[in-house]
Each structure stands twice: as C-alpha cells, then as structure tokens.
PDB file of N, CA, C and O in Angstrom:
ATOM      1  N   MET A   1      12.272  17.819  21.223  1.00  0.00           N
ATOM      2  CA  MET A   1      12.289  16.527  20.555  1.00  0.00           C
ATOM      3  C   MET A   1      12.303  16.742  19.039  1.00  0.00           C
ATOM      4  O   MET A   1      11.541  17.553  18.514  1.00  0.00           O
ATOM      5  N   VAL A   2      13.147  16.034  18.367  1.00  0.00           N
ATOM      6  CA  VAL A   2      13.260  16.128  16.915  1.00  0.00           C
ATOM      7  C   VAL A   2      12.269  15.156  16.282  1.00  0.00           C
ATOM      8  O   VAL A   2      12.202  13.989  16.667  1.00  0.00           O
ATOM      9  N   ALA A   3      11.510  15.640  15.319  1.00  0.00           N
ATOM     10  CA  ALA A   3      10.555  14.774  14.614  1.00  0.00           C
ATOM     11  C   ALA A   3      11.327  13.752  13.787  1.00  0.00           C
ATOM     12  O   ALA A   3      12.318  14.102  13.145  1.00  0.00           O
ATOM     13  N   PRO A   4      10.890  12.497  13.794  1.00  0.00           N
ATOM     14  CA  PRO A   4      11.594  11.473  13.005  1.00  0.00           C
ATOM     15  C   PRO A   4      11.347  11.657  11.509  1.00  0.00           C
ATOM     16  O   PRO A   4      10.319  12.190  11.090  1.00  0.00           O
ATOM     17  N   ASN A   5      12.296  11.210  10.734  1.00  0.00           N
ATOM     18  CA  ASN A   5      12.108  11.189   9.284  1.00  0.00           C
ATOM     19  C   ASN A   5      11.263   9.980   8.938  1.00  0.00           C
ATOM     20  O   ASN A   5      11.408   8.917   9.543  1.00  0.00           O
ATOM     21  N   LEU A   6      10.396  10.140   7.980  1.00  0.00           N
ATOM     22  CA  LEU A   6       9.522   9.053   7.561  1.00  0.00           C
ATOM     23  C   LEU A   6       9.509   8.994   6.048  1.00  0.00           C
ATOM     24  O   LEU A   6       9.235   9.988   5.376  1.00  0.00           O
ATOM     25  N   LEU A   7       9.804   7.836   5.530  1.00  0.00           N
ATOM     26  CA  LEU A   7       9.780   7.612   4.087  1.00  0.00           C
ATOM     27  C   LEU A   7       8.784   6.496   3.806  1.00  0.00           C
ATOM     28  O   LEU A   7       8.940   5.378   4.297  1.00  0.00           O
ATOM     29  N   VAL A   8       7.772   6.798   3.023  1.00  0.00           N
ATOM     30  CA  VAL A   8       6.787   5.795   2.632  1.00  0.00           C
ATOM     31  C   VAL A   8       7.043   5.464   1.172  1.00  0.00           C
ATOM     32  O   VAL A   8       7.006   6.345   0.312  1.00  0.00           O
ATOM     33  N   VAL A   9       7.299   4.204   0.897  1.00  0.00           N
ATOM     34  CA  VAL A   9       7.565   3.766  -0.468  1.00  0.00           C
ATOM     35  C   VAL A   9       6.318   3.064  -0.985  1.00  0.00           C
ATOM     36  O   VAL A   9       5.895   2.044  -0.440  1.00  0.00           O
ATOM     37  N   LEU A  10       5.741   3.611  -2.029  1.00  0.00           N
ATOM     38  CA  LEU A  10       4.573   3.012  -2.667  1.00  0.00           C
ATOM     39  C   LEU A  10       4.950   2.620  -4.080  1.00  0.00           C
ATOM     40  O   LEU A  10       5.498   3.425  -4.833  1.00  0.00           O
ATOM     41  N   SER A  11       4.662   1.414  -4.428  1.00  0.00           N
ATOM     42  CA  SER A  11       4.943   0.981  -5.788  1.00  0.00           C
ATOM     43  C   SER A  11       3.719   0.273  -6.334  1.00  0.00           C
ATOM     44  O   SER A  11       2.990  -0.395  -5.600  1.00  0.00           O
ATOM     45  N   GLY A  12       3.507   0.425  -7.601  1.00  0.00           N
ATOM     46  CA  GLY A  12       2.384  -0.241  -8.229  1.00  0.00           C
ATOM     47  C   GLY A  12       2.792  -1.613  -8.741  1.00  0.00           C
ATOM     48  O   GLY A  12       3.948  -1.831  -9.104  1.00  0.00           O
ATOM     49  N   GLN A  13       1.850  -2.523  -8.768  1.00  0.00           N
ATOM     50  CA  GLN A  13       2.052  -3.840  -9.357  1.00  0.00           C
ATOM     51  C   GLN A  13       3.143  -4.644  -8.659  1.00  0.00           C
ATOM     52  O   GLN A  13       3.875  -5.389  -9.310  1.00  0.00           O
ATOM     53  N   LEU A  14       3.256  -4.500  -7.348  1.00  0.00           N
ATOM     54  CA  LEU A  14       4.287  -5.217  -6.619  1.00  0.00           C
ATOM     55  C   LEU A  14       3.649  -5.867  -5.397  1.00  0.00           C
ATOM     56  O   LEU A  14       3.206  -5.182  -4.475  1.00  0.00           O
ATOM     57  N   ARG A  15       3.608  -7.167  -5.403  1.00  0.00           N
ATOM     58  CA  ARG A  15       2.990  -7.896  -4.295  1.00  0.00           C
ATOM     59  C   ARG A  15       4.043  -8.409  -3.340  1.00  0.00           C
ATOM     60  O   ARG A  15       5.207  -8.594  -3.694  1.00  0.00           O
ATOM     61  N   ARG A  16       3.598  -8.632  -2.120  1.00  0.00           N
ATOM     62  CA  ARG A  16       4.494  -9.118  -1.067  1.00  0.00           C
ATOM     63  C   ARG A  16       5.194 -10.414  -1.470  1.00  0.00           C
ATOM     64  O   ARG A  16       6.391 -10.575  -1.234  1.00  0.00           O
ATOM     65  N   HIS A  17       4.470 -11.309  -2.059  1.00  0.00           N
ATOM     66  CA  HIS A  17       5.057 -12.608  -2.400  1.00  0.00           C
ATOM     67  C   HIS A  17       6.034 -12.535  -3.571  1.00  0.00           C
ATOM     68  O   HIS A  17       6.629 -13.549  -3.935  1.00  0.00           O
ATOM     69  N   ALA A  18       6.209 -11.360  -4.166  1.00  0.00           N
ATOM     70  CA  ALA A  18       7.134 -11.205  -5.291  1.00  0.00           C
ATOM     71  C   ALA A  18       8.378 -10.418  -4.890  1.00  0.00           C
ATOM     72  O   ALA A  18       8.967  -9.713  -5.710  1.00  0.00           O
ATOM     73  N   LEU A  19       8.777 -10.545  -3.614  1.00  0.00           N
ATOM     74  CA  LEU A  19       9.953  -9.839  -3.109  1.00  0.00           C
ATOM     75  C   LEU A  19      10.913 -10.824  -2.445  1.00  0.00           C
ATOM     76  O   LEU A  19      10.489 -11.744  -1.745  1.00  0.00           O
ATOM     77  N   GLY A  20      12.194 -10.623  -2.670  1.00  0.00           N
ATOM     78  CA  GLY A  20      13.185 -11.470  -2.041  1.00  0.00           C
ATOM     79  C   GLY A  20      13.154 -11.381  -0.524  1.00  0.00           C
ATOM     80  O   GLY A  20      13.363 -12.390   0.150  1.00  0.00           O
ATOM     81  N   CYS A  21      12.899 -10.197   0.034  1.00  0.00           N
ATOM     82  CA  CYS A  21      12.898 -10.029   1.496  1.00  0.00           C
ATOM     83  C   CYS A  21      11.769 -10.793   2.164  1.00  0.00           C
ATOM     84  O   CYS A  21      11.796 -10.986   3.379  1.00  0.00           O
ATOM     85  N   TYR A  22      10.783 -11.230   1.404  1.00  0.00           N
ATOM     86  CA  TYR A  22       9.703 -12.047   1.953  1.00  0.00           C
ATOM     87  C   TYR A  22       9.837 -13.512   1.549  1.00  0.00           C
ATOM     88  O   TYR A  22       8.910 -14.300   1.740  1.00  0.00           O
ATOM     89  N   GLY A  23      10.988 -13.874   0.991  1.00  0.00           N
ATOM     90  CA  GLY A  23      11.272 -15.279   0.763  1.00  0.00           C
ATOM     91  C   GLY A  23      11.113 -15.815  -0.646  1.00  0.00           C
ATOM     92  O   GLY A  23      11.260 -17.020  -0.850  1.00  0.00           O
ATOM     93  N   ASP A  24      10.816 -14.970  -1.632  1.00  0.00           N
ATOM     94  CA  ASP A  24      10.689 -15.472  -2.999  1.00  0.00           C
ATOM     95  C   ASP A  24      12.080 -15.656  -3.590  1.00  0.00           C
ATOM     96  O   ASP A  24      12.774 -14.675  -3.861  1.00  0.00           O
ATOM     97  N   SER A  25      12.485 -16.883  -3.789  1.00  0.00           N
ATOM     98  CA  SER A  25      13.828 -17.162  -4.308  1.00  0.00           C
ATOM     99  C   SER A  25      13.966 -16.805  -5.792  1.00  0.00           C
ATOM    100  O   SER A  25      15.084 -16.686  -6.293  1.00  0.00           O
ATOM    101  N   ASP A  26      12.858 -16.637  -6.487  1.00  0.00           N
ATOM    102  CA  ASP A  26      12.909 -16.255  -7.900  1.00  0.00           C
ATOM    103  C   ASP A  26      12.980 -14.741  -8.096  1.00  0.00           C
ATOM    104  O   ASP A  26      13.344 -14.271  -9.174  1.00  0.00           O
ATOM    105  N   ALA A  27      12.636 -13.984  -7.065  1.00  0.00           N
ATOM    106  CA  ALA A  27      12.635 -12.525  -7.169  1.00  0.00           C
ATOM    107  C   ALA A  27      14.032 -11.986  -6.884  1.00  0.00           C
ATOM    108  O   ALA A  27      14.667 -12.357  -5.896  1.00  0.00           O
ATOM    109  N   ILE A  28      14.493 -11.113  -7.755  1.00  0.00           N
ATOM    110  CA  ILE A  28      15.793 -10.471  -7.556  1.00  0.00           C
ATOM    111  C   ILE A  28      15.510  -9.002  -7.263  1.00  0.00           C
ATOM    112  O   ILE A  28      15.373  -8.184  -8.173  1.00  0.00           O
ATOM    113  N   THR A  29      15.424  -8.683  -5.961  1.00  0.00           N
ATOM    114  CA  THR A  29      15.067  -7.328  -5.538  1.00  0.00           C
ATOM    115  C   THR A  29      16.075  -6.836  -4.496  1.00  0.00           C
ATOM    116  O   THR A  29      15.690  -6.573  -3.357  1.00  0.00           O
ATOM    117  N   PRO A  30      17.357  -6.704  -4.858  1.00  0.00           N
ATOM    118  CA  PRO A  30      18.373  -6.384  -3.860  1.00  0.00           C
ATOM    119  C   PRO A  30      18.184  -5.035  -3.168  1.00  0.00           C
ATOM    120  O   PRO A  30      18.412  -4.940  -1.962  1.00  0.00           O
ATOM    121  N   TYR A  31      17.782  -4.010  -3.876  1.00  0.00           N
ATOM    122  CA  TYR A  31      17.647  -2.692  -3.260  1.00  0.00           C
ATOM    123  C   TYR A  31      16.456  -2.634  -2.310  1.00  0.00           C
ATOM    124  O   TYR A  31      16.536  -2.031  -1.240  1.00  0.00           O
ATOM    125  N   ILE A  32      15.367  -3.255  -2.700  1.00  0.00           N
ATOM    126  CA  ILE A  32      14.205  -3.321  -1.816  1.00  0.00           C
ATOM    127  C   ILE A  32      14.531  -4.177  -0.599  1.00  0.00           C
ATOM    128  O   ILE A  32      14.097  -3.866   0.510  1.00  0.00           O
ATOM    129  N   ASP A  33      15.285  -5.244  -0.793  1.00  0.00           N
ATOM    130  CA  ASP A  33      15.663  -6.116   0.318  1.00  0.00           C
ATOM    131  C   ASP A  33      16.512  -5.363   1.349  1.00  0.00           C
ATOM    132  O   ASP A  33      16.306  -5.523   2.552  1.00  0.00           O
ATOM    133  N   VAL A  34      17.459  -4.548   0.888  1.00  0.00           N
ATOM    134  CA  VAL A  34      18.299  -3.763   1.807  1.00  0.00           C
ATOM    135  C   VAL A  34      17.438  -2.729   2.531  1.00  0.00           C
ATOM    136  O   VAL A  34      17.565  -2.553   3.743  1.00  0.00           O
ATOM    137  N   LEU A  35      16.574  -2.057   1.802  1.00  0.00           N
ATOM    138  CA  LEU A  35      15.683  -1.081   2.424  1.00  0.00           C
ATOM    139  C   LEU A  35      14.813  -1.752   3.477  1.00  0.00           C
ATOM    140  O   LEU A  35      14.623  -1.202   4.562  1.00  0.00           O
ATOM    141  N   ALA A  36      14.293  -2.909   3.178  1.00  0.00           N
ATOM    142  CA  ALA A  36      13.444  -3.644   4.119  1.00  0.00           C
ATOM    143  C   ALA A  36      14.226  -4.090   5.349  1.00  0.00           C
ATOM    144  O   ALA A  36      13.678  -4.118   6.451  1.00  0.00           O
ATOM    145  N   SER A  37      15.493  -4.438   5.176  1.00  0.00           N
ATOM    146  CA  SER A  37      16.285  -4.907   6.324  1.00  0.00           C
ATOM    147  C   SER A  37      16.653  -3.774   7.280  1.00  0.00           C
ATOM    148  O   SER A  37      16.987  -4.029   8.437  1.00  0.00           O
ATOM    149  N   HIS A  38      16.597  -2.535   6.814  1.00  0.00           N
ATOM    150  CA  HIS A  38      16.940  -1.385   7.656  1.00  0.00           C
ATOM    151  C   HIS A  38      15.723  -0.576   8.087  1.00  0.00           C
ATOM    152  O   HIS A  38      15.862   0.424   8.791  1.00  0.00           O
ATOM    153  N   GLY A  39      14.558  -0.990   7.681  1.00  0.00           N
ATOM    154  CA  GLY A  39      13.358  -0.225   8.004  1.00  0.00           C
ATOM    155  C   GLY A  39      12.301  -1.085   8.663  1.00  0.00           C
ATOM    156  O   GLY A  39      12.613  -2.049   9.363  1.00  0.00           O
ATOM    157  N   VAL A  40      11.082  -0.737   8.440  1.00  0.00           N
ATOM    158  CA  VAL A  40       9.939  -1.448   9.011  1.00  0.00           C
ATOM    159  C   VAL A  40       9.214  -2.171   7.892  1.00  0.00           C
ATOM    160  O   VAL A  40       8.944  -1.600   6.836  1.00  0.00           O
ATOM    161  N   ARG A  41       8.903  -3.439   8.137  1.00  0.00           N
ATOM    162  CA  ARG A  41       8.103  -4.211   7.180  1.00  0.00           C
ATOM    163  C   ARG A  41       6.807  -4.597   7.872  1.00  0.00           C
ATOM    164  O   ARG A  41       6.799  -4.950   9.051  1.00  0.00           O
ATOM    165  N   PHE A  42       5.740  -4.528   7.144  1.00  0.00           N
ATOM    166  CA  PHE A  42       4.448  -4.924   7.677  1.00  0.00           C
ATOM    167  C   PHE A  42       4.193  -6.381   7.326  1.00  0.00           C
ATOM    168  O   PHE A  42       4.155  -6.742   6.150  1.00  0.00           O
ATOM    169  N   GLU A  43       4.024  -7.198   8.318  1.00  0.00           N
ATOM    170  CA  GLU A  43       3.727  -8.606   8.094  1.00  0.00           C
ATOM    171  C   GLU A  43       2.254  -8.812   7.759  1.00  0.00           C
ATOM    172  O   GLU A  43       1.904  -9.731   7.019  1.00  0.00           O
ATOM    173  N   ASN A  44       1.404  -7.967   8.297  1.00  0.00           N
ATOM    174  CA  ASN A  44      -0.031  -8.045   8.045  1.00  0.00           C
ATOM    175  C   ASN A  44      -0.541  -6.634   7.780  1.00  0.00           C
ATOM    176  O   ASN A  44      -0.434  -5.758   8.638  1.00  0.00           O
ATOM    177  N   ALA A  45      -1.079  -6.423   6.626  1.00  0.00           N
ATOM    178  CA  ALA A  45      -1.621  -5.112   6.279  1.00  0.00           C
ATOM    179  C   ALA A  45      -2.731  -5.303   5.260  1.00  0.00           C
ATOM    180  O   ALA A  45      -2.788  -6.319   4.567  1.00  0.00           O
ATOM    181  N   CYS A  46      -3.589  -4.340   5.179  1.00  0.00           N
ATOM    182  CA  CYS A  46      -4.631  -4.385   4.158  1.00  0.00           C
ATOM    183  C   CYS A  46      -4.866  -2.977   3.641  1.00  0.00           C
ATOM    184  O   CYS A  46      -4.521  -1.996   4.299  1.00  0.00           O
ATOM    185  N   ALA A  47      -5.442  -2.887   2.482  1.00  0.00           N
ATOM    186  CA  ALA A  47      -5.723  -1.601   1.855  1.00  0.00           C
ATOM    187  C   ALA A  47      -7.223  -1.443   1.679  1.00  0.00           C
ATOM    188  O   ALA A  47      -7.934  -2.399   1.372  1.00  0.00           O
ATOM    189  N   ALA A  48      -7.686  -0.225   1.877  1.00  0.00           N
ATOM    190  CA  ALA A  48      -9.105   0.043   1.687  1.00  0.00           C
ATOM    191  C   ALA A  48      -9.510  -0.187   0.231  1.00  0.00           C
ATOM    192  O   ALA A  48     -10.631  -0.610  -0.051  1.00  0.00           O
ATOM    193  N   TYR A  49      -8.597   0.094  -0.677  1.00  0.00           N
ATOM    194  CA  TYR A  49      -8.826  -0.128  -2.106  1.00  0.00           C
ATOM    195  C   TYR A  49      -7.582  -0.766  -2.706  1.00  0.00           C
ATOM    196  O   TYR A  49      -6.482  -0.249  -2.513  1.00  0.00           O
ATOM    197  N   PRO A  50      -7.720  -1.851  -3.412  1.00  0.00           N
ATOM    198  CA  PRO A  50      -6.557  -2.451  -4.064  1.00  0.00           C
ATOM    199  C   PRO A  50      -6.279  -1.806  -5.421  1.00  0.00           C
ATOM    200  O   PRO A  50      -5.766  -2.458  -6.332  1.00  0.00           O
ATOM    201  N   VAL A  51      -6.619  -0.533  -5.549  1.00  0.00           N
ATOM    202  CA  VAL A  51      -6.404   0.223  -6.779  1.00  0.00           C
ATOM    203  C   VAL A  51      -5.530   1.418  -6.405  1.00  0.00           C
ATOM    204  O   VAL A  51      -5.758   2.061  -5.381  1.00  0.00           O
ATOM    205  N   CYS A  52      -4.546   1.708  -7.224  1.00  0.00           N
ATOM    206  CA  CYS A  52      -3.524   2.702  -6.923  1.00  0.00           C
ATOM    207  C   CYS A  52      -4.056   4.079  -6.535  1.00  0.00           C
ATOM    208  O   CYS A  52      -3.767   4.550  -5.435  1.00  0.00           O
ATOM    209  N   VAL A  53      -4.816   4.732  -7.390  1.00  0.00           N
ATOM    210  CA  VAL A  53      -5.216   6.122  -7.160  1.00  0.00           C
ATOM    211  C   VAL A  53      -6.058   6.295  -5.894  1.00  0.00           C
ATOM    212  O   VAL A  53      -5.729   7.161  -5.083  1.00  0.00           O
ATOM    213  N   PRO A  54      -7.119   5.525  -5.681  1.00  0.00           N
ATOM    214  CA  PRO A  54      -7.875   5.712  -4.443  1.00  0.00           C
ATOM    215  C   PRO A  54      -7.056   5.419  -3.188  1.00  0.00           C
ATOM    216  O   PRO A  54      -7.206   6.104  -2.176  1.00  0.00           O
ATOM    217  N   PHE A  55      -6.208   4.424  -3.246  1.00  0.00           N
ATOM    218  CA  PHE A  55      -5.376   4.082  -2.090  1.00  0.00           C
ATOM    219  C   PHE A  55      -4.440   5.234  -1.744  1.00  0.00           C
ATOM    220  O   PHE A  55      -4.335   5.618  -0.580  1.00  0.00           O
ATOM    221  N   ARG A  56      -3.767   5.780  -2.733  1.00  0.00           N
ATOM    222  CA  ARG A  56      -2.838   6.891  -2.494  1.00  0.00           C
ATOM    223  C   ARG A  56      -3.589   8.145  -2.057  1.00  0.00           C
ATOM    224  O   ARG A  56      -3.105   8.889  -1.205  1.00  0.00           O
ATOM    225  N   PHE A  57      -4.754   8.386  -2.625  1.00  0.00           N
ATOM    226  CA  PHE A  57      -5.577   9.524  -2.208  1.00  0.00           C
ATOM    227  C   PHE A  57      -5.882   9.429  -0.722  1.00  0.00           C
ATOM    228  O   PHE A  57      -5.750  10.416   0.002  1.00  0.00           O
ATOM    229  N   THR A  58      -6.287   8.258  -0.260  1.00  0.00           N
ATOM    230  CA  THR A  58      -6.639   8.061   1.141  1.00  0.00           C
ATOM    231  C   THR A  58      -5.423   8.245   2.036  1.00  0.00           C
ATOM    232  O   THR A  58      -5.534   8.869   3.092  1.00  0.00           O
ATOM    233  N   ILE A  59      -4.268   7.720   1.645  1.00  0.00           N
ATOM    234  CA  ILE A  59      -3.057   7.874   2.452  1.00  0.00           C
ATOM    235  C   ILE A  59      -2.649   9.344   2.544  1.00  0.00           C
ATOM    236  O   ILE A  59      -2.287   9.818   3.620  1.00  0.00           O
ATOM    237  N   MET A  60      -2.703  10.059   1.438  1.00  0.00           N
ATOM    238  CA  MET A  60      -2.229  11.441   1.428  1.00  0.00           C
ATOM    239  C   MET A  60      -3.193  12.419   2.096  1.00  0.00           C
ATOM    240  O   MET A  60      -2.757  13.443   2.622  1.00  0.00           O
ATOM    241  N   THR A  61      -4.476  12.128   2.084  1.00  0.00           N
ATOM    242  CA  THR A  61      -5.444  13.081   2.615  1.00  0.00           C
ATOM    243  C   THR A  61      -6.090  12.642   3.925  1.00  0.00           C
ATOM    244  O   THR A  61      -6.564  13.481   4.691  1.00  0.00           O
ATOM    245  N   GLY A  62      -6.113  11.356   4.184  1.00  0.00           N
ATOM    246  CA  GLY A  62      -6.819  10.853   5.352  1.00  0.00           C
ATOM    247  C   GLY A  62      -8.315  10.751   5.126  1.00  0.00           C
ATOM    248  O   GLY A  62      -9.062  10.417   6.045  1.00  0.00           O
ATOM    249  N   ILE A  63      -8.754  11.034   3.922  1.00  0.00           N
ATOM    250  CA  ILE A  63     -10.175  10.981   3.569  1.00  0.00           C
ATOM    251  C   ILE A  63     -10.444   9.691   2.806  1.00  0.00           C
ATOM    252  O   ILE A  63      -9.743   9.403   1.836  1.00  0.00           O
ATOM    253  N   PRO A  64     -11.443   8.902   3.216  1.00  0.00           N
ATOM    254  CA  PRO A  64     -11.751   7.681   2.463  1.00  0.00           C
ATOM    255  C   PRO A  64     -12.093   8.011   1.005  1.00  0.00           C
ATOM    256  O   PRO A  64     -12.920   8.882   0.732  1.00  0.00           O
ATOM    257  N   ALA A  65     -11.460   7.320   0.098  1.00  0.00           N
ATOM    258  CA  ALA A  65     -11.632   7.619  -1.328  1.00  0.00           C
ATOM    259  C   ALA A  65     -13.071   7.472  -1.791  1.00  0.00           C
ATOM    260  O   ALA A  65     -13.506   8.188  -2.694  1.00  0.00           O
ATOM    261  N   HIS A  66     -13.824   6.541  -1.176  1.00  0.00           N
ATOM    262  CA  HIS A  66     -15.198   6.345  -1.629  1.00  0.00           C
ATOM    263  C   HIS A  66     -16.105   7.520  -1.247  1.00  0.00           C
ATOM    264  O   HIS A  66     -17.243   7.594  -1.711  1.00  0.00           O
ATOM    265  N   SER A  67     -15.616   8.434  -0.410  1.00  0.00           N
ATOM    266  CA  SER A  67     -16.431   9.585  -0.038  1.00  0.00           C
ATOM    267  C   SER A  67     -16.214  10.771  -0.979  1.00  0.00           C
ATOM    268  O   SER A  67     -16.866  11.803  -0.827  1.00  0.00           O
ATOM    269  N   ARG A  68     -15.322  10.640  -1.932  1.00  0.00           N
ATOM    270  CA  ARG A  68     -15.026  11.693  -2.911  1.00  0.00           C
ATOM    271  C   ARG A  68     -15.077  11.108  -4.320  1.00  0.00           C
ATOM    272  O   ARG A  68     -15.158   9.893  -4.497  1.00  0.00           O
ATOM    273  N   LEU A  69     -15.030  11.973  -5.301  1.00  0.00           N
ATOM    274  CA  LEU A  69     -15.044  11.516  -6.697  1.00  0.00           C
ATOM    275  C   LEU A  69     -13.614  11.205  -7.154  1.00  0.00           C
ATOM    276  O   LEU A  69     -13.015  11.957  -7.923  1.00  0.00           O
ATOM    277  N   VAL A  70     -13.094  10.108  -6.674  1.00  0.00           N
ATOM    278  CA  VAL A  70     -11.740   9.674  -7.016  1.00  0.00           C
ATOM    279  C   VAL A  70     -11.858   8.614  -8.104  1.00  0.00           C
ATOM    280  O   VAL A  70     -12.686   7.711  -7.986  1.00  0.00           O
ATOM    281  N   PRO A  71     -11.040   8.700  -9.175  1.00  0.00           N
ATOM    282  CA  PRO A  71     -11.118   7.694 -10.238  1.00  0.00           C
ATOM    283  C   PRO A  71     -10.972   6.281  -9.696  1.00  0.00           C
ATOM    284  O   PRO A  71     -10.184   6.037  -8.783  1.00  0.00           O
ATOM    285  N   ALA A  72     -11.718   5.372 -10.248  1.00  0.00           N
ATOM    286  CA  ALA A  72     -11.688   3.936  -9.959  1.00  0.00           C
ATOM    287  C   ALA A  72     -12.466   3.546  -8.720  1.00  0.00           C
ATOM    288  O   ALA A  72     -12.440   2.375  -8.341  1.00  0.00           O
ATOM    289  N   VAL A  73     -13.163   4.479  -8.062  1.00  0.00           N
ATOM    290  CA  VAL A  73     -13.933   4.083  -6.892  1.00  0.00           C
ATOM    291  C   VAL A  73     -15.326   3.587  -7.260  1.00  0.00           C
ATOM    292  O   VAL A  73     -16.103   3.208  -6.383  1.00  0.00           O
ATOM    293  N   ASN A  74     -15.640   3.587  -8.533  1.00  0.00           N
ATOM    294  CA  ASN A  74     -16.951   3.089  -8.944  1.00  0.00           C
ATOM    295  C   ASN A  74     -16.942   1.576  -9.151  1.00  0.00           C
ATOM    296  O   ASN A  74     -17.876   1.017  -9.727  1.00  0.00           O
ATOM    297  N   LEU A  75     -15.886   0.918  -8.682  1.00  0.00           N
ATOM    298  CA  LEU A  75     -15.830  -0.535  -8.761  1.00  0.00           C
ATOM    299  C   LEU A  75     -16.868  -1.119  -7.812  1.00  0.00           C
ATOM    300  O   LEU A  75     -17.145  -0.522  -6.772  1.00  0.00           O
ATOM    301  N   PRO A  76     -17.446  -2.263  -8.138  1.00  0.00           N
ATOM    302  CA  PRO A  76     -18.429  -2.867  -7.236  1.00  0.00           C
ATOM    303  C   PRO A  76     -17.812  -3.172  -5.876  1.00  0.00           C
ATOM    304  O   PRO A  76     -16.680  -3.647  -5.782  1.00  0.00           O
ATOM    305  N   ARG A  77     -18.573  -2.893  -4.837  1.00  0.00           N
ATOM    306  CA  ARG A  77     -18.115  -3.170  -3.483  1.00  0.00           C
ATOM    307  C   ARG A  77     -18.928  -4.321  -2.918  1.00  0.00           C
ATOM    308  O   ARG A  77     -20.041  -4.593  -3.370  1.00  0.00           O
ATOM    309  N   ALA A  78     -18.367  -4.987  -1.934  1.00  0.00           N
ATOM    310  CA  ALA A  78     -19.079  -6.089  -1.283  1.00  0.00           C
ATOM    311  C   ALA A  78     -20.340  -5.560  -0.617  1.00  0.00           C
ATOM    312  O   ALA A  78     -20.320  -4.461  -0.062  1.00  0.00           O
ATOM    313  N   PRO A  79     -21.424  -6.303  -0.655  1.00  0.00           N
ATOM    314  CA  PRO A  79     -22.681  -5.829  -0.050  1.00  0.00           C
ATOM    315  C   PRO A  79     -22.551  -5.494   1.427  1.00  0.00           C
ATOM    316  O   PRO A  79     -23.253  -4.606   1.909  1.00  0.00           O
ATOM    317  N   GLN A  80     -21.668  -6.181   2.169  1.00  0.00           N
ATOM    318  CA  GLN A  80     -21.522  -5.929   3.584  1.00  0.00           C
ATOM    319  C   GLN A  80     -20.633  -4.718   3.885  1.00  0.00           C
ATOM    320  O   GLN A  80     -20.563  -4.291   5.038  1.00  0.00           O
ATOM    321  N   ALA A  81     -19.953  -4.154   2.878  1.00  0.00           N
ATOM    322  CA  ALA A  81     -19.091  -3.003   3.097  1.00  0.00           C
ATOM    323  C   ALA A  81     -19.918  -1.751   3.325  1.00  0.00           C
ATOM    324  O   ALA A  81     -20.970  -1.581   2.709  1.00  0.00           O
ATOM    325  N   PRO A  82     -19.448  -0.864   4.215  1.00  0.00           N
ATOM    326  CA  PRO A  82     -20.193   0.385   4.443  1.00  0.00           C
ATOM    327  C   PRO A  82     -20.271   1.194   3.152  1.00  0.00           C
ATOM    328  O   PRO A  82     -19.278   1.333   2.438  1.00  0.00           O
ATOM    329  N   GLN A  83     -21.419   1.710   2.866  1.00  0.00           N
ATOM    330  CA  GLN A  83     -21.604   2.493   1.642  1.00  0.00           C
ATOM    331  C   GLN A  83     -21.450   3.967   1.947  1.00  0.00           C
ATOM    332  O   GLN A  83     -21.805   4.423   3.034  1.00  0.00           O
ATOM    333  N   ALA A  84     -20.920   4.717   0.990  1.00  0.00           N
ATOM    334  CA  ALA A  84     -20.699   6.160   1.183  1.00  0.00           C
ATOM    335  C   ALA A  84     -22.015   6.911   1.136  1.00  0.00           C
ATOM    336  O   ALA A  84     -22.034   8.133   1.278  1.00  0.00           O
TER     337      ALA A  84
END
C-alpha cells in the first residue's frame, strides 16, 4: 500500500469567515478556494491554542504546548481548563 500524500496548510491571521470558499462575497481568495474545492475542508474544528506558535508546536510534535516552555503559553487559561 502506498502512503497518501498529505499537505497541511497553516496560515496566520486568516479566519474561516474571511474566505470565499466559505461564502464571504467580499473575500477574493481564488487560490485558496481552488485548493479547498479539491481537498478536505473542516466544517467544525477547534484549536488548543488560538496563538500561532503553541498551535504549530502541538501539531508538529503531538505534545500539548502548555506542557513545555513554548512562547505565548503563559496567557491566562479558563479556570475549568486542565492545568499543566
């Protein structure tokens, strides 16, 4: 069996509602729209951290960013969130 190719596109400062492929008529994102039409789009997703560096650290390593000294993880967390 041949392993599938996987391309993960991460961009900073880009929200779902600011893309043409998700229905924003003011957004002009033709290349992202074509990529989205030929790939997989997540309709519902969440991130452990809405900050670039910790989020990418977690994706690349599989280690929760709050368990390591990753920049920007000293942001206040919700009291109900598990603490490291």
